[in-house]
N, C-alpha and C positions, 0 to 999 in steps of 0.2 A: 507567125511564131506563137507558140503556146508554152507558158511556163507552168510547171507542176511542182507543188510542194509535197515532199515525201516525209512522213513522220515514221521514225524507226525506233522500236522498242528493243530491249535486250537485257542481259544479266548485269545490270549496273543499277544506278539510282537516278536515272534520267532518261528522257525520250529525246532523241536527236531529230533535227529537221534538216532537210536537204532541198535544193532547188534543181529540178531537171529542166533544161532548156531544149525543147524539141527541135529547134532549128540548128543549134550548134551541137546537139547530142552530147551535152555536157552535164555532169552531175557535180554540184557544188555544196559543200557543207555550210549550213547557215548558223545553227545555234543548238543549245541543249537546254532542257527544262527539267528541273528537279521533280522527282516523283517519289513514291514509296519504293522499297527495294525490289529489284528484279521485275520491271514491267515487261515481261517476256512476250506477252500477247496483247496487241492493241487492235481495236476495231472502231470504225465510225458508227454512230447511231444509224439504224437502218434507213431513216428518212431525213435526218438532220445532220449534215456534214460539219456543222459547227460544234458538234458534241462528240467527244471521244471517251471510250472506256478502255481501261487497262487492268490486267491482272497484276498482282504483286505475288510472284511465285516464291514466297518465303516459307521456310520451315522453322517451327511447326505451325505457324499461324499465317495463313494467306489472306489476301484482301482483294477487293474490287474497288477501283477508283474511277471517278468521272471528272472530265475536264471540259472547259470551253476552249474552242480553237479560234484564234484570232489571225490577223494578217501574218503571212509567211510562217504559218503553223505555230504561232506563239500560244503556249498552253497555260491555262490557269486552273489549278486544282479547286474542285467544288466540294466533293464528298468522298468518303471512304467507308466501306462496309466489310465486315468479316466474311470471308468466303465460305465458311463452314467446314474448314479443314486445312490440310497442309499441302503446300506446293501446287497451287492452281496454275496449269499450263495453258488454259483456254477459257475465253468468255465469248458469249454470243448474244447479240440483241435479238429479242423476239418481237413479232408483229404486235403483240399485246402491250408493249411498253416495258415488259420485264426483261431482266438480263440473266441469262443462265451462266453458271460458272462451275467447272469441275475441278476436283482436288485429287491430283495424281498420287500424292504422298499419303493420303488417308483413305482412299477408296470411297469418296463421298462426292455429292453434287448438291447444288443449291440454285433455286431460281429466286432472284431478288427483285421484288416489285419496286417501281419508282413511284414518287408521289404525284402531285398535280403537274410537275414538270419532270422531264427525263434526266435531270442532273442530280436529283436528290433521291436517295434510297430509303425504302421502308422495310425493315427486316423483322418487325415484330411478329408477323404471321408467316414468315418464310421457313419452310420445312427443310431440314438437312436430310437428304436421302443417303443412306449407307448401303453400299452394294455388298453382296456376300463374298466370303473368302472362297476362292475357286477350289474345286476338288479335282480338277484336271489341269493339263497344261504344265508350264514350266516356271511360272512366276511366283505362285504361292500367295499372291495378294491381288486385290482388285486395283486396277490402274486405269481409271477413266481418263480419256484424253481429249474429248471434243463434245460439244453439244450442238445438235443440228435440228432445226425445226422443219417438220414436214407436215403440212396441214395442221391438225390440232395436236399432233404428237411431238414429243421431244426425244430425239434419238441420241444415245450416248455410247460410242464405241469404248469397250473396256479391254485394254491390252492384256490384262492379267486373267480375265475370265473367258477370253475368246468368245465374247458375245457383244451384240449391240442391244443395249437396254432400251425398252420402249416405255416412255413416261407420259403421263397425261395429268392435266390439272384436275384435282378432285374436289376442290372447294374454292375458297377465295384466292386471289392472286398470291403466288408464292407457295401454295399448297399443292405439291406434286408428289406422285408416287409411281412406282414401277407397275405396269400392267401387262408386260410381255417382254419377249426377247427374240433376237434373231441370231441363231447359232452360226459361228464361224469355224473354220478348220482348227482343230486342236493344236495349240502351240504356234499359231500364226501371228497372234498379237495385233488385232485390229486397232488402228490408230486414228485415221480420219476417213470420212465418207463424203460422197456427193451423190445426189439423185438427179437423174436426167431421164425424162420421158418414162417415169415410173420404174426405172431400173436403178439398182443400187450398185454403186462403185465403191469398193472398200480397199484402202491401202493398208497392208499388213507390215508392221515394223519388224517383227521377229523373222518372218518368212521372206521379207523383201518381195512381196507379190502385190499385184493389183487384180482383184477378182470382180466379176460382173455376175449379178443375179437379178431376177425379177424381184421387185419390192413385194414382200409377202403381205397380203391383206391380213389385218388382225382377225383372229388370234393365231394365224399360222406361225409355227415355230421357225421355219426357214423355207427356202426354195432351192432347187438344184442350181449348181454353178453353171453358168453359160460359158464363161471364159476365165482362165487363170494364167496370168502372164508374169514373168519375172521383171523386176526393176533393177536387177544387178547389171552393171556394164559388161560389155563383151570382153574387155581386157581387165583382169583383176590382178593387181600386184600381190606377191607372196605376203601373207600375213594380214591381208585386208579383211575387213568385217563390215558388211553392209547392213543398213537399217533404213527401210523406206520411211518417208516423212510425210509428204503432203500430196494432195491430188486436186487439180482444178479442171473444170469443164466449162470454158467460156461459152455463153449462149451465142448461137450463130447470128451473124450480121451480113449485110450485103457485101462487105469487104472480106469477111471471113465466114463463108456459108457452111463450112464443114466443122462440126463440133469436135475438134481434136481434144485428146486427153493429155494433160501435162502432169507428170508425177516426179517428185524429187526424191533423191536417195542420198544417204550420208555414209561415208566411209569412216567408221569409228575405230578402225585398226590402223595398219601400216598404210600411209598415204601413197598415192600414185605420183611418182616424181615427174611424169610427163605433163600432167594436167594440174598439178598443185594439190587439190584436195578432193572435192566431191564432184558430182555430176548432176545434171538435170536431165530427166528422162521424158521423152514424148513418145507415145506408143508408135513403134516402128522407126524411131530415130533417137539419137543421143546427142546431147550438148554438154560438154565438159565446161564447168564454170570456174574452176580454181578456187572456189569457196570451200570453207571448212564448216561442217555441221549445218548444211542448208536446212532451214526450218520453215520459214514463212515464204509463201509465194503469193503474188498478187498481180492481177492483170487489169490494166485500165486501157480500154479500147485496143490499140495495137501494141501496147507497151507492157510486157510482163516484167515483173521485178522479183528478185530473189534476195533473201536475207539470211545471214549466217554469222558465225562467230568472227568471220574474217571481214564482214562488211556488207555493203549493198552493191548490187549490179543491176543495170537496166538493159533489157534486150528488146529488139524489134522483131515482131512476128513476120516471117517471110514465107514465100511459097504458099500463100493462102493459110498460113498457120502451121504448115508442116515442118517448119524449121525456125530456129531462133538465131538472131545476129546480135552480138554484144555491141552496145553503143558506147559507152565510156567505160563501214560494214557493220552486225546486229542480228535479231531473230524474227521479228514480224514488223509489218509496216502498212501504212495507209496512204493512198494517193489523194491529194487535194488540188483541184484545178484552181489556178489563180484567176 
């Protein structure tokens, strides 16, 4: 038997902890820990699972927070830093020890260095990057939604600009600037990305599509699309309106040798009465979750998890990863093995 602690963030002022028992396939609420407002995206430190970072998706002033993680997911707040803008929906730990955070509400991003330990932030030399107002598309404003490290570059999908910005460090830690871009279809709204074997997978919120292209070597502007598939379910109730959310590509293992793609979609219109709310999409298959506003997906070994405004659900990968089976709610979460 293996117990896992799951930490779940959301649009509240706390992070909740749950215990998942892999033998009983049970999910039990444990506790909640006070944070800044709206810890909507949480991540573990890349190499130290006893450290957690969380956004505070507040308007007009967002923040990044660090916590220590104790037994059963007990959190202790250590430090808080200004995000550099409004409504940050995402943060990501970099291999350099810095933490990237994007501000959806103000069209800005910031890379925040840490001091001699990864729990304390140093913002004195941290540059706030402001993205331009788009001249095409439908949004009229820059809406950065993710920060993804690939090699020495930092990639930021911008839903409003229909671009993926390419940033690099130009000086001391925290000093980043835009040095290129990867164009996306006009009006598609790129939200999140994954890169696998030097191929770029982009989930588009406005078009509800997942596209594949070769990752363009700098300074190439873009590369031709290899594939473009819809994430919208086969059955759509009248009045539904779909918005693609997240994409995962778990690395192959002996148990799951095929690298399946998992993408989630949200119905922000009239809900599907058969299935509750939204669905989870896996290329070539669909799994309806009954969750509303699926936002965060996370896979630990054979156990994917989904998070939404309706709560948390845990699934088991079956058929070599080709399908999902529900085992036994919030917006993003982290697995912690006990």
